[in-house]
C-alpha positions, 0 to 999 in steps of 0.5 A, spaced: 143 451 158 138 448 157 136 440 153 129 438 151 128 435 159 134 439 163 136 446 166 144 446 167 145 452 172 149 454 178 147 451 185 143 456 190 142 456 197 136 452 196 139 446 193 142 443 200 136 438 201 137 436 194 144 435 193 144 432 200 139 427 198 141 425 190 149 426 192 152 427 199 147 421 201 147 417 197 151 411 197 149 408 189 152 415 187 158 415 192 161 408 189 162 412 182 163 419 183 168 421 188 164 426 195 164 426 202 159 422 205 154 426 210 151 422 215 145 426 216 142 434 214 145 437 220 152 435 219 151 437 211 156 442 210 153 446 204 156 452 205 162 451 199 158 449 193 154 455 192 158 461 188 163 455 185 164 458 178 165 451 176 160 446 179 152 446 176 146 444 177 143 438 173 135 440 174 128 437 171 126 442 168 119 441 168 120 441 176 127 446 177 129 441 182 137 439 183 137 431 182 145 431 180 151 436 179 156 437 173 163 441 173 170 442 170 176 442 174 184 441 172 183 447 167 190 448 163 192 453 157 186 449 152 183 443 156 179 441 163 176 435 166 169 434 168 166 431 173 159 428 174 153 426 179 147 424 178 142 420 184 141 413 184 133 414 183 134 417 176 139 413 173 137 408 166 134 415 164 139 418 159 140 425 164 147 423 164 148 423 156 144 429 156 147 433 161 154 431 159 153 432 152 150 440 153 155 441 157 161 440 152 157 444 148 159 450 154 166 448 155 167 447 148 163 455 145 163 459 151 169 457 154 174 456 149 177 449 151 181 445 146 180 439 149 175 436 154 177 430 159 173 425 164 175 419 167 171 414 171 173 408 176 175 403 171 170 397 170 164 403 170 161 401 164 155 406 165 159 411 166 163 408 159 157 407 155 155 417 157 163 418 154 161 414 148 154 416 146 158 424 147 163 422 142 169 421 148 174 417 146 178 413 151 185 416 152 189 412 158 188 407 163 192 410 170 193 405 175 192 406 183 191 412 182 188 414 188 185 411 194 177 412 195 173 408 200 178 403 203 181 401 195 186 403 191 182 405 184 184 405 176 182 411 174 180 410 165 180 417 161 176 419 155 178 425 152 174 429 147 177 435 143 173 441 139 173 439 132 170 432 134 165 435 138 157 434 136 155 442 134 147 442 133 144 448 128 139 451 124 142 453 116 140 460 119 145 459 124 150 457 119 148 460 112 155 459 110 153 451 110 148 451 104 151 448 099 155 443 103 149 442 106 145 442 099 151 436 097 150 432 103 142 431 102 142 428 096 147 424 098 144 421 101 137 421 099 138 422 090 133 428 090 136 433 085 141 438 088 137 444 086 131 441 090 134 442 097 138 449 094 131 452 093 127 449 099 134 453 103 134 459 099 127 460 101 128 458 108 134 463 109 131 469 106 125 468 111 120 466 105 118 460 109 119 459 117 121 451 113 127 450 116 133 445 115 138 443 122 144 440 122 148 436 126 156 437 125 162 434 127 167 439 126 167 440 119 164 434 117 156 434 116 154 428 120 146 428 121 140 432 118 133 433 116 129 438 113 122 440 113 118 441 107 111 442 105 109 435 103 115 429 102 111 426 096 105 423 098 098 423 096 096 426 103 096 433 101 092 435 107 098 433 112 103 439 112 108 440 113 112 434 114 120 432 116 123 430 111 131 427 109 133 425 116 139 422 116 145 420 121 152 417 118 153 411 119 160 412 124 155 416 128 149 413 129 146 410 137 148 418 139 142 420 139 143 424 134 137 424 129 133 425 136 135 431 138 135 434 131 127 432 131 127 434 138 129 441 136 125 442 129 118 440 133 121 445 138 123 450 134 116 450 129 112 451 135 115 456 137 113 459 131 106 456 132 106 451 126 104 444 130 102 439 129 108 436 124 107 429 120 112 424 117 112 419 112 116 413 113 117 405 113 120 404 120 117 402 127 119 403 134 123 409 132 120 415 132 115 413 137 122 415 142 121 421 140 113 423 142 111 421 134 104 417 134 102 412 127 097 416 125 095 413 118 098 410 111 099 414 105 101 413 098 108 416 097 108 418 090 112 413 085 111 407 091 109 400 090 106 400 097 104 405 102 107 407 108 107 410 115 105 416 117 107 419 124 104 425 127 107 429 133 102 434 136 
């Protein structure tokens, strides 16, 4: 499993030192993630972790080093529970959210579960935020469920069902969505539905590699964007352009637009298309995902120029 910044794969024998430093010997992690504390590398029993089918390493893609773990357990006919721990030196960078999103997709698509649960020590707001960003919703509180570190602990449970999980795909991955997607983009941007259909047909027939990218929540489209030659502005030399970026209001603040942007840029780069441009009136948003202000450009029929961004 891969994300923009992470790789999620089985635990290896060579992970012992990283597992020790970032999980079993990290007291901040042990305050939020149930694990036996290891006093030293010499006394750390790592032997049971490599080879476990339900336990995975969270690795930085650029280094391959383990920075955390994620697992599923309590398997039933169509449900399971997940748990995750991330070294405290890597907190606050969005890695946990990125890993959990990817892992949920794996459990729903590859393992076939219909419902996934997760819990945290009641009061752990960071874990609550991770779960909510991943689309999980409150399920129940279990009072004094266990004793840990000398205290009786309440657990707050969240859950998500497969029909509510997010799926990111190109239109080529789901060509049956073409007419639904054209209607959806038309409803957001009011450009003619037939214009969207023409671009989508060209992409599906491989007349162009300028694609369409969707985020699906069950049968519903909750986010999307496209890539076209020119997004109706004066700088015809700056091409191709990302266009029609939109996320449904009830699904915002979950990283959907950012993931779609990264997906489009990576897909185009793999096909030898770079840089990519984008015309917008927003400031401070696209910069988060590696876009840079390039110049001002006059949109067709607009009273004032807008900001042109570039992703190199």
